[in-house]
C-alpha positions as CSV (number, residue, x, y, z in Angstrom):
1,M,118.3,212.5,-255.1
2,D,118.2,210.4,-252.4
3,L,118.2,211.3,-249.1
4,I,117.6,208.8,-245.8
5,L,117.5,209.1,-242.6
6,Y,117.6,206.0,-240.2
7,H,116.5,207.2,-236.3
8,A,114.7,206.4,-233.3
9,E,111.8,208.0,-231.6
10,P,111.9,212.4,-232.1
11,I,113.7,213.0,-229.4
12,A,117.3,213.8,-228.4
13,N,119.8,212.6,-231.2
14,S,117.3,211.5,-233.2
15,A,114.9,215.1,-233.2
16,K,118.4,216.7,-233.4
17,S,118.5,216.0,-237.0
18,L,115.2,215.4,-237.9
19,I,114.2,218.8,-236.9
20,P,116.6,220.1,-239.5
21,L,115.9,218.0,-242.4
22,H,111.9,219.6,-241.8
23,E,112.9,223.0,-241.3
24,K,114.6,223.2,-244.9
25,G,111.4,221.8,-246.1
26,L,114.0,218.4,-247.6
27,T,112.4,215.7,-249.0
28,F,113.9,212.3,-247.3
29,E,113.2,208.8,-246.7
30,S,112.2,208.1,-242.6
31,R,113.9,204.6,-241.7
32,Y,113.1,203.8,-238.4
33,V,115.5,201.7,-236.2
34,N,113.8,200.0,-232.9
35,L,116.6,200.7,-230.2
36,G,114.6,198.7,-227.5
37,K,115.2,195.8,-229.9
38,F,118.7,196.4,-230.7
39,E,118.3,197.0,-234.1
40,Q,120.7,199.3,-234.1
41,H,123.2,196.7,-233.4
42,E,122.3,194.4,-236.3
43,P,125.1,193.4,-238.8
44,W,122.8,195.5,-241.8
45,F,123.2,198.6,-239.0
46,L,126.7,198.4,-238.7
47,A,127.2,198.2,-242.2
48,L,126.3,202.3,-242.0
49,N,127.8,203.0,-238.9
50,P,130.2,200.6,-237.2
51,D,129.5,202.4,-233.5
52,G,126.2,201.3,-233.7
53,Q,124.4,204.7,-233.1
54,V,122.0,206.6,-234.7
55,P,121.1,208.9,-236.6
56,V,122.7,207.9,-240.0
57,L,122.1,210.1,-243.0
58,V,122.7,208.3,-246.5
59,H,122.8,211.2,-249.3
60,D,123.3,209.6,-252.6
61,G,124.8,206.6,-251.0
62,A,127.3,208.6,-248.8
63,V,126.9,207.8,-245.6
64,V,127.1,210.4,-242.8
65,R,127.2,210.3,-239.1
66,H,126.8,211.8,-235.7
67,T,124.2,214.8,-235.2
68,T,126.0,217.4,-235.5
69,V,128.1,216.8,-238.3
70,I,125.0,215.4,-240.3
71,N,123.2,219.2,-239.4
72,E,126.3,220.9,-240.6
73,Y,126.4,218.7,-243.9
74,L,122.8,219.7,-244.7
75,E,123.7,223.4,-244.5
76,D,126.6,222.5,-247.0
77,A,124.9,220.3,-249.2
78,F,121.5,222.0,-249.7
79,P,122.6,226.2,-249.5
80,D,119.7,226.8,-251.5
81,T,117.3,225.7,-248.7
82,P,116.4,228.0,-245.5
83,P,119.3,228.0,-243.7
84,L,119.8,227.1,-239.6
85,R,123.6,228.4,-239.6
86,P,124.5,232.6,-240.0
87,A,126.3,233.6,-242.7
88,D,129.0,235.7,-241.1
89,P,132.4,234.0,-239.3
90,L,131.4,235.4,-235.8
91,G,127.9,233.8,-236.1
92,K,128.9,230.4,-237.4
93,A,131.5,230.5,-234.5
94,R,128.8,231.3,-232.0
95,M,126.5,228.7,-232.6
96,R,129.8,226.3,-233.1
97,D,130.7,227.4,-229.5
98,W,127.2,226.2,-228.2
99,N,126.8,223.3,-230.2
100,K,130.5,222.3,-228.6
101,F,128.9,223.2,-225.2
102,V,125.9,221.0,-225.8
103,D,127.8,217.8,-227.2
104,E,130.2,217.9,-224.8
105,Q,128.9,219.5,-221.2
106,V,125.2,218.9,-221.3
107,M,124.1,215.8,-223.6
108,N,125.4,213.3,-221.6
109,H,124.2,214.6,-218.2
110,V,120.9,214.5,-219.4
111,S,121.4,211.0,-221.2
112,I,121.9,209.8,-217.5
113,H,118.5,210.4,-216.5
114,G,117.3,209.7,-219.7
115,W,118.6,206.2,-219.5
116,N,117.8,206.1,-215.5
117,R,113.8,206.1,-216.5
118,R,113.5,205.1,-219.9
119,V,116.6,202.7,-221.2
120,A,116.8,200.6,-217.6
121,L,113.1,199.4,-218.3
122,L,113.8,198.4,-221.5
123,A,116.8,196.2,-220.2
124,R,115.4,194.9,-217.1
125,Q,112.4,193.1,-220.0
126,Y,115.3,190.6,-220.8
127,E,116.1,187.7,-218.5
128,D,119.9,187.3,-218.1
129,A,121.2,185.2,-220.8
130,E,119.3,187.3,-223.7
131,F,120.3,190.8,-222.1
132,D,124.2,189.4,-221.9
133,R,123.7,187.7,-225.5
134,L,122.3,191.5,-226.9
135,V,124.8,193.5,-224.8
136,A,127.5,191.3,-226.1
137,R,126.7,192.8,-229.5
138,I,127.2,196.4,-228.9
139,P,130.4,197.4,-230.5
140,L,131.5,200.0,-227.8
141,L,132.4,199.3,-224.6
142,E,130.9,202.6,-223.3
143,Q,127.8,201.4,-224.6
144,R,128.0,198.2,-222.9
145,E,128.7,198.9,-219.8
146,K,126.0,201.8,-219.9
147,W,123.2,199.4,-220.5
148,K,124.4,197.3,-217.9
149,T,124.2,199.9,-215.7
150,A,120.8,200.8,-216.7
151,R,119.7,197.6,-216.0
152,A,121.4,197.4,-212.5
153,G,120.8,201.2,-211.4
154,F,123.0,204.7,-211.8
155,D,124.8,205.2,-208.5
156,P,122.8,208.4,-207.0
157,K,125.8,210.4,-206.8
158,E,126.3,210.3,-210.7
159,L,122.7,211.2,-211.1
160,A,122.8,214.2,-208.4
161,N,126.1,215.6,-210.3
162,A,124.3,215.4,-213.5
163,E,121.2,216.9,-212.4
164,R,123.9,219.8,-211.0
165,K,125.5,220.3,-214.6
166,V,121.8,220.5,-216.4
167,R,120.9,223.5,-213.8
168,I,124.5,225.2,-215.0
169,A,123.6,224.5,-218.5
170,V,119.7,225.7,-218.4
171,D,121.2,229.1,-216.3
172,K,123.5,229.4,-219.1
173,A,120.1,229.3,-221.6
174,E,118.3,231.6,-219.5
175,A,121.0,234.3,-219.5
176,Q,121.8,234.2,-222.9
177,L,118.2,234.5,-223.8
178,S,118.2,237.7,-221.6
179,E,120.5,239.2,-224.4
180,S,118.9,237.7,-227.6
181,P,115.9,235.7,-229.0
182,W,117.8,232.9,-230.0
183,L,121.1,231.2,-228.3
184,A,123.4,232.3,-231.3
185,G,121.9,235.6,-231.5
186,E,119.3,236.9,-233.7
187,M,118.6,233.9,-235.6
188,F,117.3,230.5,-235.4
189,T,120.3,228.1,-236.0
190,L,121.4,224.6,-235.4
191,A,122.4,225.4,-231.7
192,D,118.9,226.3,-230.7
193,I,117.8,222.7,-232.3
194,N,120.9,221.2,-230.3
195,F,120.2,222.5,-226.9
196,F,116.0,222.1,-227.6
197,S,116.6,218.5,-228.3
198,H,118.8,217.0,-225.6
199,C,117.9,219.3,-223.1
200,A,114.8,221.6,-222.9
201,M,112.2,219.2,-224.3
202,M,112.9,216.6,-221.8
203,L,113.6,219.4,-218.9
204,T,110.5,218.8,-216.8
205,R,109.9,214.9,-217.2
206,L,114.0,214.3,-216.3
207,F,114.4,217.1,-213.7
208,P,111.3,217.9,-211.9
209,E,113.3,220.4,-209.5
210,I,114.8,222.4,-212.5
211,G,112.2,222.0,-215.1
212,K,110.2,224.8,-213.2
213,P,108.7,227.5,-215.8
214,E,108.5,230.1,-213.0
215,L,112.1,229.9,-213.0
216,Y,113.3,229.8,-216.2
217,P,110.3,232.0,-218.2
218,R,112.3,232.7,-221.2
219,L,113.7,229.0,-221.5
220,Y,110.2,227.8,-221.9
221,A,108.6,230.8,-223.8
222,W,112.1,230.0,-226.3
223,A,110.8,226.4,-226.4
224,D,107.5,227.2,-226.7
225,R,108.6,229.5,-229.9
226,I,110.7,226.2,-230.9
227,R,107.4,223.6,-230.7
228,A,105.4,226.3,-232.7
229,R,107.4,226.0,-236.0
230,P,106.4,224.1,-238.2
231,G,109.2,222.3,-239.2
232,A,110.0,220.9,-235.6
233,A,106.0,220.7,-235.0
234,A,106.0,218.3,-237.7
235,A,109.4,216.2,-236.8
236,L,108.2,216.3,-233.1
237,A,105.0,214.9,-234.8
238,M,106.6,211.9,-236.3
239,P,105.5,208.6,-234.7
240,D,106.8,207.5,-231.5
241,H,107.0,203.2,-231.3
242,T,107.5,203.0,-227.6
243,D,106.5,200.3,-225.6
244,P,102.7,202.1,-224.0
245,A,103.8,200.4,-220.8
246,I,107.4,202.2,-220.8
247,T,106.2,205.2,-222.0
248,A,103.8,205.1,-218.9
249,A,106.1,203.9,-216.6
250,V,108.7,206.9,-217.4
251,E,106.2,209.8,-217.2
252,K,105.3,208.9,-213.7
253,P,106.7,211.5,-211.4
254,R,110.5,210.4,-210.6
255,G,111.0,208.1,-207.6
256,A,107.3,207.2,-207.8
257,A,106.9,203.0,-208.5
258,A,107.0,201.8,-212.1
259,P,106.1,198.3,-212.4
260,L,106.4,196.8,-215.8
261,P,105.2,193.9,-217.3
262,G,107.7,191.1,-218.4
263,P,110.3,189.1,-216.9
264,P,111.9,190.7,-213.8
265,P,116.1,190.7,-214.0
266,Q,117.5,187.4,-211.6
267,R,120.5,189.1,-210.7
268,G,120.5,191.0,-207.6
269,E,121.9,194.2,-208.4
270,G,119.3,194.5,-211.5
271,A,116.4,193.9,-209.0
272,S,117.8,196.6,-207.0
273,G,117.9,199.6,-209.7
């Protein structure tokens, strides 16, 4: 068996597929892709995923893309490993209902705040000409525009709306966890991994007004149970190659000044972000 995962740091999309690989006890080769250096837009990576996005799974030479698809593929390809998907049709439907909700109604709203705090710092390290050259290589128009917006600074109204949507999502999760130990019922599934990776693990850092344990005691207890699982713990312990200066800046309280070494952007809109 030849199983390779191309991924970035163990957060968000990359964590979403790293956790199942560890939970299922699968032996795989980890190949790190440095998003801060735009390696996901290099020709060698675009040959794997023309969209230029991680993670990408390669199994015996066959390429599988997109996290939700990757995770279901692992369930189908390795049926003799610990399951992360219910066996019954209703259980599968509930899991997929949550996955659809996270993929369509949660992920992008959390992502905006992550980009505003983390990716913006990466984007502002480059001089204008170099930034324009790197962005021009991005295959997807939406991603090109998102990098430009991160460099300039997101609209406060857009950030406020994203926070509103995240509050709705965590309210929904807290309510569900009052009825069952896991999001899709009695079993830990890919739905839990999805919501944890894209929302819960970053809640306190990105949304301090929402991310208070006293407001969501069931959600925080659920997240602690996930972190305590050997597979999830192994995935989250994988190396984080983020520049320490960026990590320190991101960890500052929201709204605090976060100076970062490197050339400041020359355009006025970038400097104001």
